[in-house]
C-alpha positions, 0 to 999 in steps of 0.5 A: 545515526542516520534513518535507514536509506537517508544516505541514498537520498542525497549526493551525487549518483551512484553504482547500483542506484536506481535513476529516473530519466525524464525526455522532452516529452514528459516520458519516464524511464528508471534504470538502475546505474551500472558501469559499462551499461547503456541505456537504449531507445528508438532514438539512441543511447546514452552511457551509464557512465555519464551519470555515475558521480553526477549530481542529483537534477543533472541532464544528460545527452545521449548518442542522437543529441536528445537530452533527459532530465535525472533525478532520484525517484521519490518513493511515489515514483519508486513504487509506481515503477518497481517490480510488482506481483500483487497490485500496489497501494497507490501513493494517494492512498498510502499518504492518507493511510499514513495521515489518517491513521496517525502512523507516528515515529516509534508507533508499533504497527501491524500490516496484513496483506504485504502485496509488493510492498509499496505500503510497507515502505511508506510505513516504514519511513513513518515509524522510523528506526525507533518503532516497529512494523509487523507484516503478514503476508499469506504468499511466500512469493508476494513476501519475497518480492515486497522484502527485495523492493524494500531492500533496494529502496533502503539499501539494506533491510530495514531494522523496524520490519518483520515480515511473517508468511502466514494467516494474520488471525493464526500468526498475530498472538504469537508475535504481539502481547495483548494491548501492545499495538498502536496501529493496524492497517488491513489490506485484505479480501476480508478484513471483518474476519480479523476484528477479534484478534486485532481488537485484542492487540490493540491498545485502548484508542488504537487505530484500525484502518482498512483498504477495500476495493469495493462497496460490498467489502466496505458495507460488510466491514463497517456492519461487522465493526458496528456489531462487535461493539468494541469500536468507535463509529466507523468513518469511510471515504475515498481520494481522487486525484486529478492533475492539471495541465500548465502550459502558458495560458492553457491551464486546466484539468487533465483529461486523465485522472486517478479515479477509484482505487479504493476505500478507506474506513478507519475506527478506534478501539474502545477501552475494555468494558466500554460501551459506544453510545447509542446511534441516533440514527438506525443503521441500514439492514446488514448482510445477515439480515438480508440473507436470513430473509428478514424483511428481504426484498423478493426481487433481490437475489440472496447470493450477493448480500449473504456471500459466504467466505469462499466468494470473497476471492479477488476474482469475485470483487474484480481484481486483476489477479496476476498469473503465477508464471508472472509472480515467478518471474517477478520473484526471480528478477528481484530475489536473484 
């Protein structure tokens, strides 16, 4: 039995496939092949029929004599060009999550915060048909967009994937048995609110990895993990990717780079009743200490460290929030 979607990754181009076109200046265009259709630019057009049936890695010439290189988009290319409602987890972070959380074939994984489905597709590729991915998303429109994107990439609904519209804390206990989950991936505003229910679902030694956008979120979830007493000492990092310009003797870093997109923080579930070793160094003051006024600096406003649950919104942490009109438009375009 072949892996889901593997037949779409090889062989000649077929009707309904996405193809990535690269022009002589390195500009990328993604099209979906359909008989009789044309791809137009200000420099002429080309026929989709000239690509259907051609092997991957072919070139095609448009009516003005300009050549394009035609390739199947890799997963990293696909997620950056697919329709999106919410912002996507960039490939550089998705790769870190799959590796550092040790997502393995056959694993039972819980994901919260589906967004547009970019990370879900990487997780599905990692767990395979023998694993399970339970994804939870509060917004039905985001869930619809994510499932449509994954369906377009794999060619069908992935058999290992279950998407639930609802809150993770309320829904997770009804979907998994206690201690049956191998890995949990949280991409949400306030992951510290889910530590109790996630801890009950994870098997001893299971990995929890959280993706957060700001240093305030990072600090909040790290202190919550320590206070819970059920987790190993958390580790946190971010990845920065800088490409290089390669042309003759002009070999140098590119002027633009993929800078900060988010922080990753990971920890592992301790066995029941186990107390983590005492820290050798005293941690910095947590949010609760500062908010309560204990040894607080009178020059620091209390509202920032002690932010209430209502203040943890996408706008408050500087995220660009898509308008409802734009999300409805994307949802219609991918679900028909």
